[in-house]
N, C-alpha and C positions, 0 to 999 in steps of 0.2 A: 180962305183958300190959298192966298199968297203966303200966309204964315206957314200953312201945312206944307206947301211946296218948298219953302225955304228950309223947313225942318228936314225934309227928305234929302235935300241937297247937302245939308250939313252932315247927315249920316253917311252919305256916299263919300263925301270928302274925308270924313273921319276914317272910314274903312281904308280908303286908298292911302291916306297920309300915314296911318298906323303901319301898314304894310311897307311903305316906302322907307320909313324910319327904322322899324324894328328888324326887318329881314336882313338888310346889308350889315347892320350893327351886329346881330347875332352871328352871321356868317364870318364877319371879320374877327370876332373873338373865338371862333371855332365851335360854336354851339349849333350851327346848322339853321336852315331856313324854316323847318317845321316848328322848332321851338320858338323861333322869332314870331311866326304867325300866332302861335298859341298864346305867347306872352302879350302880344299886341291886342288880341281879342279879349284877354282878361282885363287889360287896362281900360279899354273903351266900352266894355260890357256893363250889364246891370249891377255887377259887384265891383266895378271900378269907377269910371267917370260918369256912368249912366247916360252915355251918348246914345247907345243902342240898347233897348230893353227887351227885344224879342229875338234871342239867339236862334230859336228853333226855326223861325222863318228864314234866317240867313242860311242855316244848315240845309234846309229843304231846297232852297234855290241853288246853293253851292254844290249839292250832290251831283249836279250836271257836270261839274268838273271831273268827278270820278267816272261818270258815264263817258265823257269824251276821252279820258285817259285810256279806258278799256277799248274804245274804238281805235285809237292810235296803235295800241298793242296788237289788236286784231289785224290791222293793216300790215304789220310786220310778220304775221304768222300765216303762212299758206295752209290751205286745208290738209295737204299731205303731211305737213309738219304737225298740225294739230292732231291728226289721227295717230301719229307716232307717239303722242303724249297721252294716249288714252289710259295706259296702265298707271301713269303717274296721277292723272286726274281722278280716276275711280279707285285705284289701289292705294297709292300713297295718301291721297286726300281723305278717303273714307277711314283709313286706319288712324290717321292723326285725329280726325274729328271725333270718332267713336271713343277712342281711348281717353282723349282729353275730356269729353263730355261726361263720361262715367266717373272718372276720378275727381273732377271738379264738383260733380253732384255729391259725391261722398264728402268732400271737403266742406261744401256749403251746409250739409246737414249737421256738421259739428258746431255751427253757429246757432243751432236751435230751430232751424227751418224744417218744415215738412218736406218730404221727398218731392212733392209736386212743385213747391216754390223753389226748392233747391235745383230742380231740373230746369226750370225756366231761367233762373239766374245763370246757371252754367251754360245753357244754350245760347244766351245772349253774349256771354263772354268767350265762348269757343270760336265764334266767327271773327276772324281777324279783320283789322281795319285795312281795307283795300287802299284807301287814300294814303295812309301813312306808309304802307309797305311799297306801293308803287312810286311814291315820291322819293323815298330813300333809294330804291333800286334805280330809278331814273337818274338821280344825282350821281350815283356811283357808276352809271353806264353798265349796269349788271343785268338788265332785263333780258338780253340776248344770250347770257352765259348759261351753262347747264344748271348751276344752283338757282339762278334767277328763274329759269323756265320751270323748275320743279315748284318753286314758290308760287308762280303764276298758276300752275296746274292745281295746286291746293286751293287757291283763292277761287278758281272757277268752280271747283266742286262745292265749296262753301256757298257760292251763289245759288247753286241748284237746291240747297237745303231750305230756302226761304219758304216755299210752298209746304213741304212736310212739317216744318216747325210751326207755322201758323195754323196748320190743321191740328197739330197736337195741342196747341193753346185752346182751340175751340173745343176739342175733346175733353180737356181738363176743366173747362168752365162749368161752374155749378148752375149756370142759367140754362133753362130749357128753351128750345126753339121748335116751332111747329114744322118748319121746313128748312133744310140747308143742303148744300151740295156736298155729297160724300167725297171722300178723299180721292177715289179713283177717277171721279168725274173731273175734279180739279187737275189731276195729273194728265188726263186725256186732253183737256183744254190747253194746258201748257205745251204738251207735245205737238198738238195741231198747230198752235201759234208758232212754235219753233220751226216746224216743217214749212209753214207758209213763209216765214222770214228767210229761210234758206233758199226756197224757190225764187223769191223776189230778188234776193241778192245774187243768185246764180245766173238768172236768165233775163232780168229786167233792168237792174241798175246800170250795168255797163253800157247798154245801148242808149239809155236815157242820158247818161253823162256825155256820150259822144255827141248827141244832139245839142245839149247845152253848151258844150265846148265850141261848137260851130257858130254859136251866137256871138262869140268873142267878147262876152260881158263877164268880167271877173267876179263882179258882185253876185251874179246869178249862180256861178259855181260855188261861191261861199255859202249862199243861201241854201243851195241844194245839199251841200255837205252837212250843214246844220240840220236840215230837214231829215236826212237819212239817219243821223245820230239820234235826234230826239224822237223821230217817228218810230224807229226800231225799238228804242227804249220804252216808248209809250205802249207799243204792241205787247211787249213782254210783261210790262207792269199790269196791263189789263188782263193778261192771261195768268197772273199770279206769280210770275218770275220777277227777277230784278231788272231794272232799266239797264244796269251795267252789263248784264248778260246779253240783252238785246243788242246793245251797241257793239259789244265784242263780236258777236256772230256776224253783224253787218260788216264790221271791219275785215273779218276773215274772208267773207265772200268777195270783198273788193281787193284783197291782198295781191291778186294776180292781174288787176286792172292796170292799164297804162296811165290811169289818172291817180294812182296811189299816192305819189309824192305830192301832187298838187292838193289832194284832199288833206293830207297830213299837214301841209303848210297852212291851209285855210283854217283848220281846227285848232292848231297849236296855240295861238294867242288866247282864244276863249278857254281852252283847257287849263293853261297855266293860271289865268286870272281867277277862274271859278274854283280851282283846287286850292289856291291860296285863300279864297273867301271861305271855303269849307273849314280850314284850320282856324281861321279867325272866329268862325261860329262855334267851333268846339271850345276854344278858349273862353268865349263869352258864356257858354252854357255851364261852366264849372260853378256850381252853387256853393259859394263860400260859407253861407249860413249853415247849410246842411253839413259841410265838412267840419266846421268848427264845433257844431253841436254834437256830432257823432264821430269825432276825429279818430278816436282809438279803434272803433269798429270798422270805419272805412279804410284806415291805413292798414289794419290787419287783413281786411278783405282783399285789398289791392295786392299786398305781399303774398298772401296765401294763393290766390287765384293765378297770379302771374308766375309764381314759382311752380305750381302744379302744371299749368299749361306749358311753360317753358321746358320742364322736365320731360313731359310727354312728347313734345316736338323733338327734343334732342334724342330720346330713345328711339322714336320711330325713324328718324333720319339715320341713326346708326344701324338699325335693323335693315334699312334700305341701302346700306353699304356706302353712306356718305362718310367723309373723313371727320375726325373730331372737330377740326376747325370749322368746316362747313356746317356741321350739325349745331355747333355752339352759336354760330352767327345766325342761323335760321331761328334758333330758339329765342335769342335776344330780339330779333326783328319781329317775330310773330306772336310774342307772348301777351300782347295787349288785347283788350276787347275791341269790337268794331262798331261802325256806325249803325249797322243793322240792329244792334242791341237796343237802341232808342226806339225803333219801330216795334220790336218784339216786346219790350217792357210796357210800352203804351198799350199794345193789343192785350197783353196779359192783365193789365190794370182794368181796362174797359170790360174784359170778360170775367172779372172777379177772381182771377187766379192768384194775383198778388195785390197787396194794398198800396196806398200812396206812399207810405213810409219806406217799404221795400223798394218801390220804384225810384224814389228820390235817392236812397242810399246806393242802389246798384248803378244808377245813372252817374253818380259822383265817382263810384269805383271805376267804371269804364272810362270816364273822361280822364281821371288821374292816371290810369294805365296808359292812355294815349299820350299824356304829357310826359310820363316817365320814360317811355320808349326811346325817344331821341337822346335823352340824358344817359340812359344805360348804354346805348350804342357808342356815344362819345367816350364814355369811361372805358368801355371795352377796347376801343381802338387805341386809346392813350396808354392803358395799363398792360395790355397783352404784349409780350415780347415779339419782336419782328423775327420771323423764321429766316434761317440762313438758306442760301440757294441750294445747298446740298440736301437740306431737309425738306424742301418743297416737293410735294408730289406732282407728277405730271398731270396736266388737265385731261379730263375725259373728253374725247372728241365726240360731240353730240350731233354734229352736222357735217357729213362728208360731201365734197364737191369734186367734179371731174378734174380740177386743177389743184395741184398740191405744190406749195411754195415753202421751201425749207431755208430759213434764214431771212431776217428782216433788218439787216444792217443797211449800209449805204447803197449796196447793190440790189438786194432783194426788194427794198422799198420802191425803187423806181420801176422794177418789173411788175410788182403788184399794183402800183398806181396805174400803169398803162392798161393792164388787164381789167382792173376794177372799174376804171372810168370808161372803158369800152363796153361795159355791161356784163362782164364775166364774173361768176362766183368762184372764189378761191378759198382753199383751206390753208391758213398761214400758221407756221410753226417756228418758234425761236426758243433759244435756251436762256435768254436774258429776261428775268421776271419783271424788271423795271420797264423794259421795252414793251413787253406784252401788256402790262397794266396801262402804259401810256397809249398804246394803239387801241385797246378796248375802251378806254375813256374817251378817245377821239371818235370812236364809232366804227373802227375797223376790227372786226372780230378776229382774234388771234389766240393761239394756244401755246401754253408753256410745255416744253418737253424736249427730250434728247432725241434728235432725228437719227442718231447713229444706232439707236436700238431698234431692231427689226420688228418687235411686237408693237412698238409705238407707231411705226410707219404703217403697219397693217391696220391698226386701229384708226389711223388717219385716212384710210381708204386707198392705199397704194395699189391693192390688187385690182381695183375697178377704175382707177384714175386714167384719164386720157393723156394728161401732160404732167410732167414732174420738172420743177425748176429747182436745181440744187445751187443755192446762193450762199452757202456757209463759208466762213473764212478758215477752213481747216482742210488742206489738200488731201491728207490721208483719209479722213472721215468722208470727204466728198467722193473719193474713189471707191471706198467701201459701199457707200449708199447707192451709187450708180450701178455697181456690180450686182448688189442685192436686188435693186429695182428691176434690172433687166432679167434676172432669173425668175422673180416672182410674177412679173407682168411683161411678157415678151413684146406685146403690142404697144406698150406705152411709149410716148415721145419724151425724150429726156434732154433738157437744156441745162448745161452745167457751167458754173463759174470756175475759171482757172486762174492760178496765180501767175504762171509763166508758160513758156512753150513746152517744157518737160511735163508740167502738170497737164497741159492740153493733150499731149501724146497719150499719157496714162488714162485720161478720162475717155478719150476716143476708144482705146482698147478695152476699157471696162464696159463700154456699151452706150456711151452718150451719143445722141443724134447730132447735137450741136454744142460746141464748146466756145465760150466767150472769155477771152483774156480780159481781166478786170481793168487793165490800164491801156490796152491796145487802142481802143477807139479814141481815148483822150490824147494818146501820143500821136496818132494820125492827124487829129485836129490841130495839135500844136505844130506838126510839120507843115500843114497847110498854111497856118498863120505865118510861119517862118518864110515860106515861099512868097507870100503876099508882101511881107515887110522887106523882102529883098528886091521887090519891084515887079514880080510876076503878076499878070492880070488875075483878078479874083476868079473869073470863070475858068481860066487855064489851070490855076492852082487847085480848084475844086475838081476838075477832071483828072489831074495827075494823082491827087490824094485818094480819090474814089477808086481809080484803077489800082493804086498800090494797096488799098484796103482789101479789095477782092483778090488780088494776085497773091498777097501774103497769106491770106486765109487758105487759098488754094494750095500754096506751098506747104503749109502746116498740115493740112489734111493728107497730102501725099506722104510727108515725112512720118505721120503717125502710123502708116501701114508698115513701115520698116523699122520703127523705133524698138530699141532693145534697152530696157532699163539697166542692164548690166554693163552697157557700153556708154561712154560719153559721146556727146554730139560730134566731136571731131575724131573719134575713134571708130565711127560707124561709116564705112565707105559708101554704103547705099545712101545714107542721109547726106553725106558730103556731095555726092554726085547730084542728088536732087537739088540741093542748095545752089550749086554752081549753075546748073541748067536753068533754074528759075530766075536767078539773079541776072543772067545774061539776057533771058527773054524779057524780063521786066525793064531792063535798061533800053533795049531796042524799042519796046512798045511805048515807053515814056518819051523817047526821042520823037517817035512818030506823032504822039499827041502834041508835043511842043512845036513841031513843024507844021501842024495842020492849022488851017484858018478857022475851022469849026471843030473845036476839041470834042472828041467822042471816042469810045472804045467799046469792044464787045465784051459783055460780062462773062466771066469765067464760071463754068459749072464745077462745083466741088465734087471730087470723087467720093465714092462710098467709103465710109470709115471702116 
């Protein structure tokens, strides 16, 4: 008993040690974490050091990592957003799957297989590896982007095909059965289970989590999170759907819960560990004896099926109006077979549709396609020329919010942070692709595009927005944007960044509600520090500087009403009169503040611009 326990511990240590050594090493040399896990699994598996000889058991356990990943994705996707993706899920997903399955069936028949066997082989290969795709998208911080959302939609549709494909396997079986559930009964059971899960998630889970949160026991919340993920997955599996589909639906139902971020934090460590374990299992399951024995057939099969599927994905993406670059990246990312192929091939073998030889060869083909995918992606990134900024197409705005921020430089970043951290959703736009990529990688969803183009602003939601922040460093374009925004949406509140006073006057006249001079606040703060260093009491200096801050902005607002861009500031008598009157009043009020024992002043109201 002790020896058996020691053996299990050795296997656990080997799994952890292989991941700890291989993954950082492969990431350091630029090959990515997925390839590191696969290589580590191959080394410690039955065709390497023989430390672990049952890779299928590892894969079966580690599939919970995929389940948890889909739950986290669901937490980020509100029901309304999921509903908006329905055309992508059923339209784009069905088009890609059907065309790929038909063409790969034709290709498989060229290897001398009957159409039934060829259909089973292509059906296993047409379903993409959710684990690999999600891992790559997660590492690239691309899950929330429009291309990423389309890929997730296709994966969701593929998960829905599990019941139909297993039913087809049963139909193709030469074995006779006295009684079996017909396909429509299976579909009905799946739909009822799905409806029950939606009901539970909508009306029961949130109150339960509130009760558990009041217990103040963090471990109970973690246990509850795992229970929801695994329980929803079990319900869907018993109904004939995938566990991943169940956990995703549960996540979507909890996406508007106040416990969403805590649930995500509780699940994240398990998700990452189990997903890594899954890739280790895939690496172990690569049967080198079968590959060596039939290397030419298997290699040709991998190339043929990946090329056919990749071509179909590219063409479907182009038909759906994706750019050449986006379509090409999707084809390279989704051209491999998926983990469901192992289940499908095992079921087809037990039903007598395919024999053990075909099962072994196709399993090796699928595993190799999963191994080749990260290599192909790395080669693509290194060999493809980097596009110039002028050649980059503007991003498609896939999610509009009531707040629109134009410009994410040193000014716009601070405004966006204040709003974002206060719980407001913003649509962020900038013309610097490096900046956009950096913010998206960091987790702040941003869009590349030229905010001076009216059609782009309308696509970003300007017509329905409640607030527009113009933070770009181009006075002429800022003035043009404010003018257009006021015309297209008269009720919108507009806050604009100004270079100087003249820019401020122009922006007020263009229709801005509030104009912020980019160096004014810092200059006032510097003046306050100067007063303190000259010996003024900090409280007094604060009162003087705060009064000056409000009084100067009041003066600028008055001047904007009589500003004439054809006249200089000293050649406009009305502006000179306002300046003299305000300066005199400010001097008198500041003296009153300095002479008072308790410094205070009445805040000035800004006139309508």
